[in-house]
C-alpha positions in Angstrom: 40.8 70.5 226.6 43.4 72.1 228.8 47.0 72.2 227.6 49.9 70.9 229.7 50.9 74.5 230.5 47.3 75.4 231.7 47.1 72.2 233.8 50.4 73.0 235.5 49.4 76.7 236.0 46.2 75.5 237.7 48.0 73.0 240.0 50.8 75.6 240.8 48.2 78.2 241.9 46.4 75.7 244.1 49.5 74.3 245.7 51.2 77.6 246.3 48.0 79.0 247.9 48.0 76.1 250.3 51.7 76.5 251.1 51.4 80.2 251.7 48.6 79.4 254.2 50.9 77.2 256.4 51.0 78.5 260.0 54.4 79.8 260.9 55.2 77.2 263.6 54.3 74.3 261.3 56.3 75.8 258.5 59.4 76.2 260.7 59.0 72.8 262.3 58.5 70.9 259.1 61.2 72.9 257.3 63.6 71.8 260.1 62.7 68.1 259.5 63.1 68.5 255.7 66.6 70.1 256.1 67.7 67.4 258.6 66.6 64.6 256.2 68.3 66.3 253.3 71.6 66.8 255.3 71.5 63.0 256.2 71.6 61.9 252.5 74.6 59.6 252.0 75.3 61.1 248.6 76.0 64.5 250.3 78.8 63.0 252.3 80.6 62.2 249.1 79.6 65.3 247.2 82.2 68.1 246.8 80.2 70.7 244.9 76.5 71.4 245.7 74.1 73.9 244.2 71.2 75.0 246.4 68.7 77.7 246.2 67.8 80.2 249.0 64.3 79.6 250.1 61.7 82.4 249.6 60.2 82.8 253.0 57.3 85.0 252.0 56.2 82.0 249.8 56.6 79.6 252.7 59.1 77.6 250.8 60.8 74.9 252.9 63.7 76.7 254.5 67.2 76.0 253.1 69.3 78.6 254.9 70.4 76.2 257.7 71.1 73.5 255.1 73.3 75.9 253.0 75.2 76.9 256.1 75.7 73.4 257.3 77.0 72.3 253.9 79.4 75.2 253.7 80.7 74.6 257.2 81.2 71.0 256.4 83.8 72.1 253.8 81.6 71.6 250.7 81.9 74.0 247.8 78.4 75.5 247.9 76.8 77.5 245.1 73.4 79.2 244.7 71.4 80.4 241.7 71.7 83.8 240.3 69.4 84.8 237.5 70.4 87.4 234.8 68.4 88.0 231.7 66.5 84.7 232.2 69.7 82.6 232.5 70.6 80.9 235.7 74.2 81.0 236.8 76.1 79.9 239.9 77.1 82.3 242.6 79.5 81.3 245.3 77.9 80.8 248.8 80.1 81.6 251.8 79.3 80.7 255.5 77.4 83.7 257.0 76.4 84.9 253.5 74.4 88.1 253.3 71.5 88.5 250.8 69.4 91.1 249.1 65.9 89.9 249.3 63.1 90.6 246.8 59.4 89.8 247.0 59.4 88.8 243.3 62.8 87.1 242.7 65.3 84.8 244.3 67.6 86.2 246.9 70.8 87.7 245.6 74.1 87.2 247.5 75.9 90.3 248.6 78.7 90.7 247.7 77.9 88.8 244.4 80.7 86.4 243.3 79.8 84.5 240.2 81.5 81.2 239.3 81.8 79.3 236.0 81.5 76.0 237.9 79.2 73.5 236.4 80.5 70.2 237.8 77.9 69.9 240.5 77.5 66.6 242.3 74.0 67.5 243.6 71.5 70.3 242.8 68.6 71.1 245.2 65.6 72.2 243.1 62.7 74.4 244.3 59.2 73.3 243.4 55.5 74.0 243.7 54.5 70.3 243.3 55.9 66.9 242.5 55.0 63.3 241.8 56.8 60.0 242.6 58.1 59.6 239.1 60.2 62.8 239.4 57.7 65.1 237.7 58.0 68.6 239.0 55.8 71.7 238.8 58.2 74.7 238.9 57.3 78.3 238.8 56.8 78.6 235.1 60.0 80.4 234.2 62.0 77.4 232.9 65.2 78.5 234.6 66.1 75.0 236.0 65.0 73.2 232.8 67.4 75.3 230.7 70.1 75.0 233.4 70.0 71.2 233.4 69.9 71.1 229.6 73.0 73.2 229.5 74.8 70.9 232.1 73.8 67.8 230.2 75.2 69.2 226.9 78.5 69.6 228.8 78.1 65.9 230.0 77.3 67.0 233.6 74.7 64.9 235.4 74.2 66.1 239.0 71.6 64.4 241.2 68.5 66.5 241.2 66.8 66.8 244.6 63.5 68.5 245.3 62.6 69.8 248.7 58.9 70.0 249.6 56.2 69.5 252.1 54.3 66.2 251.8 51.1 68.0 250.8 52.8 69.2 247.6 52.7 65.7 246.2 50.2 65.1 243.4 49.3 61.8 241.7 50.8 62.8 238.4 52.5 66.0 237.1 51.5 67.0 233.6 54.9 67.2 231.7 56.2 68.8 228.6 59.0 67.0 226.7 61.6 69.5 227.9 60.7 69.2 231.6 63.6 67.9 233.7 62.7 65.1 236.2 63.9 64.9 239.7 66.0 62.0 241.0 64.6 62.3 244.5 62.3 64.4 246.7 62.9 65.1 250.4 59.8 65.9 252.5 59.2 66.2 256.3 58.0 62.6 256.2 60.3 60.7 253.9 63.0 60.6 251.2 61.4 59.6 247.9 63.7 58.0 245.3 61.9 58.8 242.1 60.9 55.8 239.9 62.0 57.6 236.8 65.8 58.3 236.4 66.4 61.1 233.9 70.1 60.4 233.6 
């Protein structure tokens, strides 16, 4: 019988393979729709501090660069993840931010300006797959699970938002007890309010 970890690894491989095969025009067009839906979320109008990853384009992740820029230009305090020794920290994002891009790791802002901020109102979360109860298949590193656990221990409860293409939905994500669930998922087709609320 397969373990939860093995089931997730198998699903991750299948879903990432499908995503990487997206034709460029479809990827760009559907990414634009995802970003527009995300930007229209009412909660973002009220949010002051937003944490959002930079999409890895070689992986055909739904683009986030235009969303980051829009939020920053709207006067939001915007942060992006920075990983050091397996720990995820918050780096300050500025309009027109430059990055150092790697094929194997998230983009690093240049110049790098770390922040101790942890009072995020919303956190956009990357994913390989999801289900409608907020289950998420990440990339197997546990960065976000540990990040949210740390925030929760400081009594911080941001809204967790996944960005994905609709084909990344699966009927049910196999979950470990420490897996953090999403509050909502934005796709090119809809905004899904997850049935399970982890807060």
